[in-house]
KEVEX-690187 format. One record per atom (N, C-alpha, C, O): residue number from 0; atom name; x, z, y. Coordinates in Angstrom, 1 decimal. Layout:
REM residues N
+-----+------+--------+--------+--------+
!  nr ! atom !     px !     pz !     py !
+-----+------+--------+--------+--------+
! NUM !   CA !      X !      Z !      Y !
...
+-----+------+--------+--------+--------+
This chain:
REM residues 122
+-----+------+--------+--------+--------+
!  nr ! atom !     px !     pz !     py !
+-----+------+--------+--------+--------+
!   0 !    N !   37.0 !   45.7 !  -49.2 !
!   0 !   CA !   37.9 !   46.3 !  -50.2 !
!   0 !    C !   37.1 !   46.8 !  -51.4 !
!   0 !    O !   36.0 !   47.5 !  -51.2 !
!   1 !    N !   37.6 !   46.6 !  -52.6 !
!   1 !   CA !   36.9 !   47.0 !  -53.8 !
!   1 !    C !   37.9 !   47.7 !  -54.7 !
!   1 !    O !   39.0 !   47.2 !  -55.0 !
!   2 !    N !   37.6 !   49.0 !  -55.0 !
!   2 !   CA !   38.4 !   49.8 !  -55.9 !
!   2 !    C !   37.6 !   50.2 !  -57.1 !
!   2 !    O !   36.8 !   51.1 !  -57.0 !
!   3 !    N !   37.8 !   49.6 !  -58.2 !
!   3 !   CA !   37.1 !   50.0 !  -59.4 !
!   3 !    C !   35.6 !   49.9 !  -59.3 !
!   3 !    O !   35.1 !   48.8 !  -59.1 !
!   4 !    N !   34.9 !   51.0 !  -59.3 !
!   4 !   CA !   33.5 !   51.0 !  -59.3 !
!   4 !    C !   32.9 !   51.4 !  -57.9 !
!   4 !    O !   31.7 !   51.5 !  -57.8 !
!   5 !    N !   33.8 !   51.6 !  -56.9 !
!   5 !   CA !   33.3 !   51.9 !  -55.6 !
!   5 !    C !   34.1 !   51.1 !  -54.6 !
!   5 !    O !   35.2 !   50.6 !  -54.9 !
!   6 !    N !   33.7 !   51.0 !  -53.3 !
!   6 !   CA !   34.4 !   50.3 !  -52.3 !
!   6 !    C !   33.8 !   50.4 !  -50.9 !
!   6 !    O !   32.7 !   51.0 !  -50.8 !
!   7 !    N !   34.5 !   49.9 !  -50.0 !
!   7 !   CA !   34.1 !   49.8 !  -48.6 !
!   7 !    C !   34.0 !   48.4 !  -48.2 !
!   7 !    O !   34.9 !   47.6 !  -48.4 !
!   8 !    N !   32.8 !   48.0 !  -47.6 !
!   8 !   CA !   32.6 !   46.6 !  -47.2 !
!   8 !    C !   32.0 !   46.5 !  -45.8 !
!   8 !    O !   31.4 !   47.5 !  -45.3 !
!   9 !    N !   32.1 !   45.4 !  -45.2 !
!   9 !   CA !   31.4 !   45.1 !  -43.9 !
!   9 !    C !   30.4 !   44.1 !  -44.1 !
!   9 !    O !   30.6 !   43.1 !  -44.9 !
!  10 !    N !   29.2 !   44.2 !  -43.5 !
!  10 !   CA !   28.1 !   43.3 !  -43.7 !
!  10 !    C !   27.5 !   43.0 !  -42.3 !
!  10 !    O !   27.4 !   43.9 !  -41.4 !
!  11 !    N !   27.0 !   41.8 !  -42.1 !
!  11 !   CA !   26.2 !   41.5 !  -41.0 !
!  11 !    C !   24.8 !   41.1 !  -41.4 !
!  11 !    O !   24.6 !   40.3 !  -42.4 !
!  12 !    N !   23.8 !   41.6 !  -40.7 !
!  12 !   CA !   22.4 !   41.4 !  -41.1 !
!  12 !    C !   21.6 !   40.9 !  -39.9 !
!  12 !    O !   21.7 !   41.5 !  -38.8 !
!  13 !    N !   20.9 !   39.8 !  -40.0 !
!  13 !   CA !   20.0 !   39.4 !  -38.9 !
!  13 !    C !   18.7 !   40.2 !  -38.9 !
!  13 !    O !   18.0 !   40.3 !  -39.9 !
!  14 !    N !   18.4 !   40.8 !  -37.8 !
!  14 !   CA !   17.3 !   41.7 !  -37.6 !
!  14 !    C !   16.0 !   40.9 !  -37.2 !
!  14 !    O !   14.9 !   41.3 !  -37.5 !
!  15 !    N !   16.2 !   39.9 !  -36.4 !
!  15 !   CA !   15.1 !   39.1 !  -35.9 !
!  15 !    C !   15.5 !   38.1 !  -34.8 !
!  15 !    O !   16.6 !   38.1 !  -34.4 !
!  16 !    N !   14.4 !   37.4 !  -34.3 !
!  16 !   CA !   14.7 !   36.5 !  -33.3 !
!  16 !    C !   14.2 !   37.0 !  -31.9 !
!  16 !    O !   13.4 !   37.9 !  -31.8 !
!  17 !    N !   14.9 !   36.5 !  -30.9 !
!  17 !   CA !   14.5 !   36.8 !  -29.5 !
!  17 !    C !   14.0 !   35.5 !  -28.9 !
!  17 !    O !   14.8 !   34.7 !  -28.5 !
!  18 !    N !   12.7 !   35.3 !  -28.9 !
!  18 !   CA !   12.2 !   34.0 !  -28.6 !
!  18 !    C !   12.4 !   33.5 !  -27.2 !
!  18 !    O !   12.5 !   32.3 !  -26.9 !
!  19 !    N !   12.5 !   34.4 !  -26.2 !
!  19 !   CA !   12.7 !   33.9 !  -24.8 !
!  19 !    C !   13.5 !   34.9 !  -24.1 !
!  19 !    O !   13.1 !   36.0 !  -23.7 !
!  20 !    N !   14.8 !   34.5 !  -23.8 !
!  20 !   CA !   15.8 !   35.4 !  -23.1 !
!  20 !    C !   16.3 !   34.5 !  -22.0 !
!  20 !    O !   16.6 !   33.3 !  -22.2 !
!  21 !    N !   16.6 !   35.1 !  -20.9 !
!  21 !   CA !   17.2 !   34.3 !  -19.8 !
!  21 !    C !   18.6 !   34.7 !  -19.6 !
!  21 !    O !   19.0 !   35.8 !  -19.3 !
!  22 !    N !   19.5 !   33.7 !  -20.0 !
!  22 !   CA !   21.0 !   33.9 !  -19.9 !
!  22 !    C !   21.3 !   33.7 !  -18.4 !
!  22 !    O !   20.9 !   32.8 !  -17.8 !
!  23 !    N !   22.1 !   34.6 !  -17.8 !
!  23 !   CA !   22.5 !   34.5 !  -16.4 !
!  23 !    C !   23.2 !   33.2 !  -16.1 !
!  23 !    O !   23.1 !   32.7 !  -14.9 !
!  24 !    N !   23.9 !   32.6 !  -17.0 !
!  24 !   CA !   24.7 !   31.4 !  -16.8 !
!  24 !    C !   24.0 !   30.1 !  -17.2 !
!  24 !    O !   24.2 !   29.1 !  -16.6 !
!  25 !    N !   23.1 !   30.2 !  -18.2 !
!  25 !   CA !   22.6 !   29.0 !  -18.8 !
!  25 !    C !   21.1 !   28.9 !  -18.7 !
!  25 !    O !   20.5 !   27.9 !  -19.2 !
!  26 !    N !   20.4 !   29.9 !  -18.2 !
!  26 !   CA !   18.9 !   29.9 !  -18.0 !
!  26 !    C !   18.2 !   30.3 !  -19.3 !
!  26 !    O !   18.8 !   31.0 !  -20.1 !
!  27 !    N !   16.9 !   29.9 !  -19.4 !
!  27 !   CA !   16.1 !   30.3 !  -20.5 !
!  27 !    C !   16.5 !   29.8 !  -21.8 !
!  27 !    O !   16.9 !   28.6 !  -21.9 !
!  28 !    N !   16.6 !   30.6 !  -22.8 !
!  28 !   CA !   17.1 !   30.2 !  -24.1 !
!  28 !    C !   16.5 !   31.1 !  -25.2 !
!  28 !    O !   15.7 !   32.0 !  -24.9 !
!  29 !    N !   16.8 !   30.8 !  -26.4 !
!  29 !   CA !   16.4 !   31.7 !  -27.6 !
!  29 !    C !   17.6 !   32.4 !  -28.1 !
!  29 !    O !   18.8 !   32.0 !  -27.8 !
!  30 !    N !   17.4 !   33.3 !  -29.0 !
!  30 !   CA !   18.5 !   34.0 !  -29.6 !
!  30 !    C !   18.1 !   34.8 !  -30.8 !
!  30 !    O !   17.0 !   34.7 !  -31.3 !
!  31 !    N !   19.1 !   35.4 !  -31.4 !
!  31 !   CA !   18.8 !   36.3 !  -32.6 !
!  31 !    C !   19.6 !   37.6 !  -32.5 !
!  31 !    O !   20.7 !   37.6 !  -31.8 !
!  32 !    N !   19.1 !   38.6 !  -33.0 !
!  32 !   CA !   19.7 !   39.9 !  -33.0 !
!  32 !    C !   20.3 !   40.2 !  -34.3 !
!  32 !    O !   19.6 !   40.1 !  -35.4 !
!  33 !    N !   21.6 !   40.6 !  -34.3 !
!  33 !   CA !   22.3 !   40.9 !  -35.6 !
!  33 !    C !   22.8 !   42.4 !  -35.5 !
!  33 !    O !   23.1 !   42.9 !  -34.5 !
!  34 !    N !   22.9 !   43.0 !  -36.7 !
!  34 !   CA !   23.5 !   44.3 !  -36.9 !
!  34 !    C !   24.7 !   44.1 !  -37.8 !
!  34 !    O !   24.5 !   43.7 !  -39.0 !
!  35 !    N !   25.9 !   44.5 !  -37.4 !
!  35 !   CA !   27.1 !   44.5 !  -38.2 !
!  35 !    C !   27.4 !   46.0 !  -38.5 !
!  35 !    O !   27.3 !   46.8 !  -37.6 !
!  36 !    N !   27.8 !   46.3 !  -39.7 !
!  36 !   CA !   28.1 !   47.7 !  -40.1 !
!  36 !    C !   29.1 !   47.7 !  -41.3 !
!  36 !    O !   29.2 !   46.7 !  -42.0 !
!  37 !    N !   29.7 !   48.8 !  -41.4 !
!  37 !   CA !   30.6 !   49.1 !  -42.5 !
!  37 !    C !   29.9 !   50.0 !  -43.4 !
!  37 !    O !   29.2 !   51.0 !  -43.0 !
!  38 !    N !   30.0 !   49.9 !  -44.8 !
!  38 !   CA !   29.3 !   50.8 !  -45.7 !
!  38 !    C !   30.2 !   51.1 !  -46.9 !
!  38 !    O !   31.0 !   50.3 !  -47.3 !
!  39 !    N !   29.9 !   52.2 !  -47.5 !
!  39 !   CA !   30.6 !   52.7 !  -48.7 !
!  39 !    C !   29.5 !   52.5 !  -49.8 !
!  39 !    O !   28.4 !   52.8 !  -49.7 !
!  40 !    N !   30.0 !   51.9 !  -51.0 !
!  40 !   CA !   29.1 !   51.6 !  -52.1 !
!  40 !    C !   29.7 !   52.1 !  -53.4 !
!  40 !    O !   30.9 !   52.2 !  -53.6 !
!  41 !    N !   28.8 !   52.5 !  -54.3 !
!  41 !   CA !   29.2 !   53.0 !  -55.6 !
!  41 !    C !   28.3 !   52.1 !  -56.6 !
!  41 !    O !   27.1 !   52.2 !  -56.5 !
!  42 !    N !   29.0 !   51.4 !  -57.5 !
!  42 !   CA !   28.3 !   50.4 !  -58.3 !
!  42 !    C !   27.5 !   49.5 !  -57.5 !
!  42 !    O !   26.3 !   49.2 !  -58.0 !
!  43 !    N !   28.0 !   49.0 !  -56.4 !
!  43 !   CA !   27.3 !   48.1 !  -55.5 !
!  43 !    C !   26.0 !   48.6 !  -54.9 !
!  43 !    O !   25.2 !   47.8 !  -54.3 !
!  44 !    N !   25.8 !   49.9 !  -55.0 !
!  44 !   CA !   24.7 !   50.5 !  -54.3 !
!  44 !    C !   25.2 !   51.2 !  -53.0 !
!  44 !    O !   26.0 !   52.1 !  -53.1 !
!  45 !    N !   24.7 !   50.7 !  -51.8 !
!  45 !   CA !   25.3 !   51.3 !  -50.6 !
!  45 !    C !   24.8 !   52.7 !  -50.4 !
!  45 !    O !   23.6 !   53.1 !  -50.6 !
!  46 !    N !   25.8 !   53.6 !  -50.1 !
!  46 !   CA !   25.5 !   55.0 !  -50.0 !
!  46 !    C !   25.4 !   55.5 !  -48.6 !
!  46 !    O !   24.4 !   56.3 !  -48.3 !
!  47 !    N !   26.3 !   55.1 !  -47.7 !
!  47 !   CA !   26.1 !   55.4 !  -46.3 !
!  47 !    C !   26.8 !   54.3 !  -45.4 !
!  47 !    O !   27.7 !   53.6 !  -45.9 !
!  48 !    N !   26.4 !   54.2 !  -44.2 !
!  48 !   CA !   26.9 !   53.2 !  -43.2 !
!  48 !    C !   27.5 !   53.9 !  -42.0 !
!  48 !    O !   27.2 !   55.0 !  -41.7 !
!  49 !    N !   28.4 !   53.2 !  -41.4 !
!  49 !   CA !   29.0 !   53.6 !  -40.1 !
!  49 !    C !   29.5 !   52.4 !  -39.3 !
!  49 !    O !   29.4 !   51.3 !  -39.9 !
!  50 !    N !   30.0 !   52.6 !  -38.1 !
!  50 !   CA !   30.4 !   51.5 !  -37.2 !
!  50 !    C !   29.3 !   50.4 !  -37.0 !
!  50 !    O !   29.5 !   49.2 !  -37.1 !
!  51 !    N !   28.1 !   50.9 !  -36.7 !
!  51 !   CA !   27.0 !   50.0 !  -36.4 !
!  51 !    C !   27.2 !   49.3 !  -35.0 !
!  51 !    O !   27.5 !   50.0 !  -34.1 !
!  52 !    N !   27.0 !   48.0 !  -35.0 !
!  52 !   CA !   27.1 !   47.3 !  -33.7 !
!  52 !    C !   25.9 !   46.2 !  -33.7 !
!  52 !    O !   25.8 !   45.4 !  -34.6 !
!  53 !    N !   25.1 !   46.4 !  -32.7 !
!  53 !   CA !   24.0 !   45.4 !  -32.5 !
!  53 !    C !   24.5 !   44.3 !  -31.5 !
!  53 !    O !   25.1 !   44.7 !  -30.5 !
!  54 !    N !   24.2 !   43.1 !  -31.8 !
!  54 !   CA !   24.6 !   42.0 !  -30.9 !
!  54 !    C !   23.4 !   41.0 !  -30.8 !
!  54 !    O !   22.6 !   40.8 !  -31.7 !
!  55 !    N !   23.4 !   40.4 !  -29.6 !
!  55 !   CA !   22.4 !   39.3 !  -29.3 !
!  55 !    C !   23.2 !   38.0 !  -29.2 !
!  55 !    O !   24.0 !   37.9 !  -28.3 !
!  56 !    N !   22.9 !   37.1 !  -30.1 !
!  56 !   CA !   23.5 !   35.8 !  -30.1 !
!  56 !    C !   22.6 !   34.7 !  -29.5 !
!  56 !    O !   21.5 !   34.5 !  -30.1 !
!  57 !    N !   22.9 !   34.2 !  -28.4 !
!  57 !   CA !   22.1 !   33.2 !  -27.7 !
!  57 !    C !   22.4 !   31.8 !  -28.2 !
!  57 !    O !   23.5 !   31.5 !  -28.6 !
!  58 !    N !   21.5 !   30.9 !  -28.1 !
!  58 !   CA !   21.7 !   29.5 !  -28.5 !
!  58 !    C !   22.7 !   28.8 !  -27.6 !
!  58 !    O !   23.4 !   27.9 !  -28.0 !
!  59 !    N !   22.9 !   29.3 !  -26.4 !
!  59 !   CA !   23.9 !   28.7 !  -25.5 !
!  59 !    C !   25.3 !   29.1 !  -25.9 !
!  59 !    O !   26.3 !   28.6 !  -25.3 !
!  60 !    N !   25.5 !   30.0 !  -26.8 !
!  60 !   CA !   26.8 !   30.5 !  -27.3 !
!  60 !    C !   27.2 !   31.8 !  -26.8 !
!  60 !    O !   28.2 !   32.4 !  -27.3 !
!  61 !    N !   26.5 !   32.4 !  -25.8 !
!  61 !   CA !   26.8 !   33.7 !  -25.3 !
!  61 !    C !   26.5 !   34.8 !  -26.3 !
!  61 !    O !   25.5 !   34.7 !  -27.0 !
!  62 !    N !   27.3 !   35.8 !  -26.4 !
!  62 !   CA !   27.0 !   36.9 !  -27.3 !
!  62 !    C !   27.1 !   38.2 !  -26.5 !
!  62 !    O !   28.1 !   38.4 !  -25.7 !
!  63 !    N !   26.1 !   39.1 !  -26.6 !
!  63 !   CA !   26.0 !   40.3 !  -25.9 !
!  63 !    C !   26.0 !   41.5 !  -26.8 !
!  63 !    O !   25.3 !   41.4 !  -27.9 !
!  64 !    N !   26.6 !   42.6 !  -26.5 !
!  64 !   CA !   26.5 !   43.8 !  -27.3 !
!  64 !    C !   25.3 !   44.6 !  -26.8 !
!  64 !    O !   25.2 !   44.8 !  -25.6 !
!  65 !    N !   24.5 !   45.1 !  -27.7 !
!  65 !   CA !   23.3 !   45.9 !  -27.4 !
!  65 !    C !   23.4 !   47.3 !  -27.8 !
!  65 !    O !   24.2 !   47.6 !  -28.7 !
!  66 !    N !   22.6 !   48.2 !  -27.2 !
!  66 !   CA !   22.4 !   49.5 !  -27.8 !
!  66 !    C !   21.2 !   49.3 !  -28.8 !
!  66 !    O !   20.5 !   48.3 !  -28.8 !
!  67 !    N !   21.0 !   50.3 !  -29.6 !
!  67 !   CA !   19.9 !   50.3 !  -30.6 !
!  67 !    C !   18.6 !   50.2 !  -29.9 !
!  67 !    O !   17.7 !   49.5 !  -30.3 !
!  68 !    N !   18.5 !   50.9 !  -28.8 !
!  68 !   CA !   17.2 !   50.9 !  -28.0 !
!  68 !    C !   16.9 !   49.5 !  -27.4 !
!  68 !    O !   15.8 !   49.1 !  -27.4 !
!  69 !    N !   18.0 !   48.9 !  -26.9 !
!  69 !   CA !   17.8 !   47.5 !  -26.3 !
!  69 !    C !   17.4 !   46.5 !  -27.4 !
!  69 !    O !   16.5 !   45.7 !  -27.2 !
!  70 !    N !   18.0 !   46.6 !  -28.6 !
!  70 !   CA !   17.7 !   45.7 !  -29.7 !
!  70 !    C !   16.3 !   45.9 !  -30.2 !
!  70 !    O !   15.5 !   45.0 !  -30.4 !
!  71 !    N !   15.8 !   47.2 !  -30.3 !
!  71 !   CA !   14.4 !   47.5 !  -30.6 !
!  71 !    C !   13.4 !   47.0 !  -29.6 !
!  71 !    O !   12.4 !   46.5 !  -29.9 !
!  72 !    N !   13.8 !   47.1 !  -28.3 !
!  72 !   CA !   12.9 !   46.6 !  -27.2 !
!  72 !    C !   12.7 !   45.1 !  -27.3 !
!  72 !    O !   11.6 !   44.6 !  -27.1 !
!  73 !    N !   13.8 !   44.4 !  -27.6 !
!  73 !   CA !   13.7 !   42.9 !  -27.7 !
!  73 !    C !   12.9 !   42.5 !  -28.9 !
!  73 !    O !   12.1 !   41.6 !  -28.8 !
!  74 !    N !   13.1 !   43.2 !  -30.0 !
!  74 !   CA !   12.4 !   42.9 !  -31.2 !
!  74 !    C !   10.9 !   43.2 !  -31.1 !
!  74 !    O !   10.1 !   42.6 !  -31.8 !
!  75 !    N !   10.6 !   44.2 !  -30.3 !
!  75 !   CA !    9.2 !   44.5 !  -30.0 !
!  75 !    C !    8.5 !   43.6 !  -29.0 !
!  75 !    O !    7.3 !   43.8 !  -28.7 !
!  76 !    N !    9.3 !   42.6 !  -28.5 !
!  76 !   CA !    8.7 !   41.7 !  -27.5 !
!  76 !    C !    8.9 !   42.0 !  -26.1 !
!  76 !    O !    8.4 !   41.3 !  -25.2 !
!  77 !    N !    9.6 !   43.1 !  -25.8 !
!  77 !   CA !    9.9 !   43.5 !  -24.4 !
!  77 !    C !   11.0 !   42.7 !  -23.8 !
!  77 !    O !   11.8 !   42.0 !  -24.5 !
!  78 !    N !   11.1 !   42.7 !  -22.5 !
!  78 !   CA !   12.2 !   42.0 !  -21.8 !
!  78 !    C !   13.3 !   43.0 !  -21.5 !
!  78 !    O !   13.0 !   44.2 !  -21.0 !
!  79 !    N !   14.5 !   42.6 !  -21.7 !
!  79 !   CA !   15.7 !   43.4 !  -21.3 !
!  79 !    C !   16.6 !   42.6 !  -20.4 !
!  79 !    O !   16.8 !   41.4 !  -20.6 !
!  80 !    N !   17.1 !   43.3 !  -19.4 !
!  80 !   CA !   17.9 !   42.6 !  -18.4 !
!  80 !    C !   19.4 !   42.4 !  -19.0 !
!  80 !    O !   20.0 !   43.4 !  -19.3 !
!  81 !    N !   19.8 !   41.2 !  -19.1 !
!  81 !   CA !   21.1 !   40.9 !  -19.7 !
!  81 !    C !   22.3 !   41.4 !  -18.9 !
!  81 !    O !   23.4 !   41.6 !  -19.4 !
!  82 !    N !   22.0 !   41.7 !  -17.6 !
!  82 !   CA !   23.1 !   42.2 !  -16.7 !
!  82 !    C !   23.5 !   43.6 !  -17.1 !
!  82 !    O !   24.5 !   44.1 !  -16.7 !
!  83 !    N !   22.6 !   44.3 !  -17.8 !
!  83 !   CA !   22.9 !   45.7 !  -18.3 !
!  83 !    C !   23.7 !   45.7 !  -19.6 !
!  83 !    O !   24.1 !   46.8 !  -20.0 !
!  84 !    N !   23.9 !   44.6 !  -20.2 !
!  84 !   CA !   24.6 !   44.5 !  -21.5 !
!  84 !    C !   26.1 !   44.0 !  -21.3 !
!  84 !    O !   26.4 !   43.4 !  -20.3 !
!  85 !    N !   26.9 !   44.3 !  -22.2 !
!  85 !   CA !   28.3 !   43.9 !  -22.2 !
!  85 !    C !   28.4 !   42.5 !  -22.9 !
!  85 !    O !   27.9 !   42.4 !  -24.1 !
!  86 !    N !   28.9 !   41.5 !  -22.2 !
!  86 !   CA !   29.1 !   40.2 !  -22.8 !
!  86 !    C !   30.4 !   40.1 !  -23.6 !
!  86 !    O !   31.5 !   40.5 !  -23.1 !
!  87 !    N !   30.3 !   39.8 !  -24.9 !
!  87 !   CA !   31.4 !   39.6 !  -25.7 !
!  87 !    C !   32.0 !   38.2 !  -25.7 !
!  87 !    O !   33.2 !   38.1 !  -25.9 !
!  88 !    N !   31.2 !   37.2 !  -25.5 !
!  88 !   CA !   31.6 !   35.9 !  -25.6 !
!  88 !    C !   30.8 !   35.0 !  -24.7 !
!  88 !    O !   29.6 !   35.1 !  -24.7 !
!  89 !    N !   31.4 !   34.1 !  -23.9 !
!  89 !   CA !   30.7 !   33.1 !  -23.1 !
!  89 !    C !   30.9 !   31.8 !  -23.8 !
!  89 !    O !   32.0 !   31.2 !  -23.7 !
!  90 !    N !   29.9 !   31.3 !  -24.4 !
!  90 !   CA !   30.0 !   30.0 !  -25.2 !
!  90 !    C !   29.6 !   28.8 !  -24.4 !
!  90 !    O !   28.8 !   28.9 !  -23.4 !
!  91 !    N !   30.1 !   27.7 !  -24.8 !
!  91 !   CA !   29.7 !   26.4 !  -24.2 !
!  91 !    C !   28.8 !   25.6 !  -25.1 !
!  91 !    O !   27.9 !   24.8 !  -24.6 !
!  92 !    N !   28.9 !   25.9 !  -26.4 !
!  92 !   CA !   28.1 !   25.1 !  -27.4 !
!  92 !    C !   27.1 !   26.1 !  -28.1 !
!  92 !    O !   27.3 !   27.3 !  -28.0 !
!  93 !    N !   26.1 !   25.6 !  -28.6 !
!  93 !   CA !   25.1 !   26.5 !  -29.3 !
!  93 !    C !   25.8 !   27.1 !  -30.6 !
!  93 !    O !   26.5 !   26.5 !  -31.3 !
!  94 !    N !   25.5 !   28.4 !  -30.7 !
!  94 !   CA !   26.1 !   29.1 !  -31.9 !
!  94 !    C !   25.3 !   28.7 !  -33.1 !
!  94 !    O !   25.9 !   28.8 !  -34.2 !
!  95 !    N !   24.1 !   28.3 !  -33.0 !
!  95 !   CA !   23.3 !   27.8 !  -34.1 !
!  95 !    C !   22.3 !   26.8 !  -33.7 !
!  95 !    O !   22.0 !   26.7 !  -32.5 !
!  96 !    N !   21.8 !   26.0 !  -34.6 !
!  96 !   CA !   20.8 !   25.0 !  -34.3 !
!  96 !    C !   19.4 !   25.5 !  -34.7 !
!  96 !    O !   19.2 !   26.4 !  -35.5 !
!  97 !    N !   18.4 !   24.9 !  -34.1 !
!  97 !   CA !   17.0 !   25.2 !  -34.4 !
!  97 !    C !   16.3 !   23.9 !  -34.8 !
!  97 !    O !   16.4 !   22.9 !  -34.2 !
!  98 !    N !   15.7 !   24.0 !  -36.0 !
!  98 !   CA !   15.0 !   22.8 !  -36.6 !
!  98 !    C !   13.6 !   22.7 !  -35.9 !
!  98 !    O !   12.8 !   23.6 !  -36.0 !
!  99 !    N !   13.3 !   21.6 !  -35.3 !
!  99 !   CA !   12.0 !   21.3 !  -34.7 !
!  99 !    C !   10.9 !   21.1 !  -35.7 !
!  99 !    O !    9.7 !   21.4 !  -35.4 !
! 100 !    N !   11.3 !   20.7 !  -37.0 !
! 100 !   CA !   10.3 !   20.5 !  -38.0 !
! 100 !    C !    9.8 !   21.8 !  -38.7 !
! 100 !    O !    8.5 !   22.0 !  -38.8 !
! 101 !    N !   10.7 !   22.6 !  -39.1 !
! 101 !   CA !   10.3 !   23.9 !  -39.8 !
! 101 !    C !   10.4 !   25.1 !  -38.9 !
! 101 !    O !    9.9 !   26.2 !  -39.3 !
! 102 !    N !   11.1 !   25.1 !  -37.8 !
! 102 !   CA !   11.3 !   26.2 !  -36.9 !
! 102 !    C !   12.3 !   27.2 !  -37.3 !
! 102 !    O !   12.4 !   28.3 !  -36.7 !
! 103 !    N !   13.2 !   26.9 !  -38.3 !
! 103 !   CA !   14.2 !   27.8 !  -38.8 !
! 103 !    C !   15.5 !   27.6 !  -37.9 !
! 103 !    O !   15.8 !   26.6 !  -37.4 !
! 104 !    N !   16.3 !   28.7 !  -37.8 !
! 104 !   CA !   17.6 !   28.7 !  -37.2 !
! 104 !    C !   18.7 !   28.8 !  -38.2 !
! 104 !    O !   18.5 !   29.4 !  -39.3 !
! 105 !    N !   19.8 !   28.1 !  -38.0 !
! 105 !   CA !   20.9 !   28.1 !  -38.9 !
! 105 !    C !   22.2 !   27.7 !  -38.2 !
! 105 !    O !   22.2 !   27.4 !  -37.0 !
! 106 !    N !   23.3 !   27.7 !  -38.9 !
! 106 !   CA !   24.6 !   27.4 !  -38.4 !
! 106 !    C !   24.7 !   26.0 !  -37.8 !
! 106 !    O !   24.1 !   25.1 !  -38.3 !
! 107 !    N !   25.4 !   25.9 !  -36.7 !
! 107 !   CA !   25.5 !   24.6 !  -36.0 !
! 107 !    C !   26.3 !   23.5 !  -36.6 !
! 107 !    O !   26.3 !   22.4 !  -36.1 !
! 108 !    N !   26.9 !   23.8 !  -37.8 !
! 108 !   CA !   27.7 !   22.8 !  -38.4 !
! 108 !    C !   26.9 !   21.8 !  -39.3 !
! 108 !    O !   27.5 !   20.8 !  -39.7 !
! 109 !    N !   25.6 !   22.1 !  -39.5 !
! 109 !   CA !   24.8 !   21.2 !  -40.4 !
! 109 !    C !   24.3 !   20.0 !  -39.6 !
! 109 !    O !   24.0 !   20.0 !  -38.4 !
! 110 !    N !   24.3 !   18.9 !  -40.4 !
! 110 !   CA !   23.7 !   17.6 !  -39.9 !
! 110 !    C !   22.2 !   17.5 !  -40.3 !
! 110 !    O !   21.4 !   16.9 !  -39.6 !
! 111 !    N !   21.8 !   18.2 !  -41.4 !
! 111 !   CA !   20.5 !   18.2 !  -41.9 !
! 111 !    C !   20.0 !   19.7 !  -42.0 !
! 111 !    O !   20.9 !   20.6 !  -42.3 !
! 112 !    N !   18.8 !   19.9 !  -41.8 !
! 112 !   CA !   18.2 !   21.3 !  -41.9 !
! 112 !    C !   18.4 !   21.7 !  -43.3 !
! 112 !    O !   17.9 !   21.0 !  -44.2 !
! 113 !    N !   19.0 !   22.9 !  -43.6 !
! 113 !   CA !   19.2 !   23.3 !  -45.0 !
! 113 !    C !   17.9 !   23.9 !  -45.6 !
! 113 !    O !   17.8 !   24.1 !  -46.8 !
! 114 !    N !   16.8 !   24.0 !  -44.8 !
! 114 !   CA !   15.6 !   24.5 !  -45.3 !
! 114 !    C !   14.6 !   23.4 !  -45.6 !
! 114 !    O !   13.9 !   23.5 !  -46.7 !
! 115 !    N !   14.5 !   22.4 !  -44.7 !
! 115 !   CA !   13.5 !   21.3 !  -45.0 !
! 115 !    C !   14.1 !   20.0 !  -45.2 !
! 115 !    O !   13.4 !   19.0 !  -45.6 !
! 116 !    N !   15.4 !   19.8 !  -44.9 !
! 116 !   CA !   16.1 !   18.5 !  -45.1 !
! 116 !    C !   15.9 !   17.5 !  -43.9 !
! 116 !    O !   16.4 !   16.4 !  -44.1 !
! 117 !    N !   15.3 !   17.9 !  -42.8 !
! 117 !   CA !   15.1 !   17.0 !  -41.7 !
! 117 !    C !   16.5 !   16.7 !  -41.0 !
! 117 !    O !   17.3 !   17.6 !  -40.8 !
! 118 !    N !   16.8 !   15.4 !  -40.7 !
! 118 !   CA !   18.0 !   15.1 !  -40.0 !
! 118 !    C !   17.9 !   15.6 !  -38.6 !
! 118 !    O !   16.9 !   15.5 !  -37.9 !
! 119 !    N !   19.0 !   16.2 !  -38.1 !
! 119 !   CA !   19.0 !   16.8 !  -36.8 !
! 119 !    C !   19.7 !   15.9 !  -35.8 !
! 119 !    O !   20.6 !   15.1 !  -36.1 !
! 120 !    N !   19.2 !   16.0 !  -34.6 !
! 120 !   CA !   19.8 !   15.2 !  -33.5 !
! 120 !    C !   21.1 !   15.9 !  -33.0 !
! 120 !    O !   21.2 !   17.1 !  -33.1 !
! 121 !    N !   22.0 !   15.1 !  -32.6 !
! 121 !   CA !   23.3 !   15.6 !  -32.2 !
! 121 !    C !   23.3 !   16.0 !  -30.7 !
! 121 !    O !   24.3 !   16.4 !  -30.2 !
+-----+------+--------+--------+--------+
């Protein structure tokens, strides 16, 4: 929502990768940790945030809700038991693809890597 020179918006930010996570349903996989929040801005400068939600998006398509401490533990390289987390979505397809040439992750709708241009296997 935008009203004149100030407004309230929602934003999702990728905090980092989770290189090795074991999904209870799909086995060993990779993932990424995201932070979604709502913020108030004045002249497009964010002043304060609320409604923070940390999520773990796995390549198998599963999405888990995390606490801040769990997200920080995963980003620091620690192991967290997924059974302690709330599952938001059980996916069948990968939520995103991984390029073997450059190592970047991106949306699964691409046929070519948007970073290096390598054609991806289906």
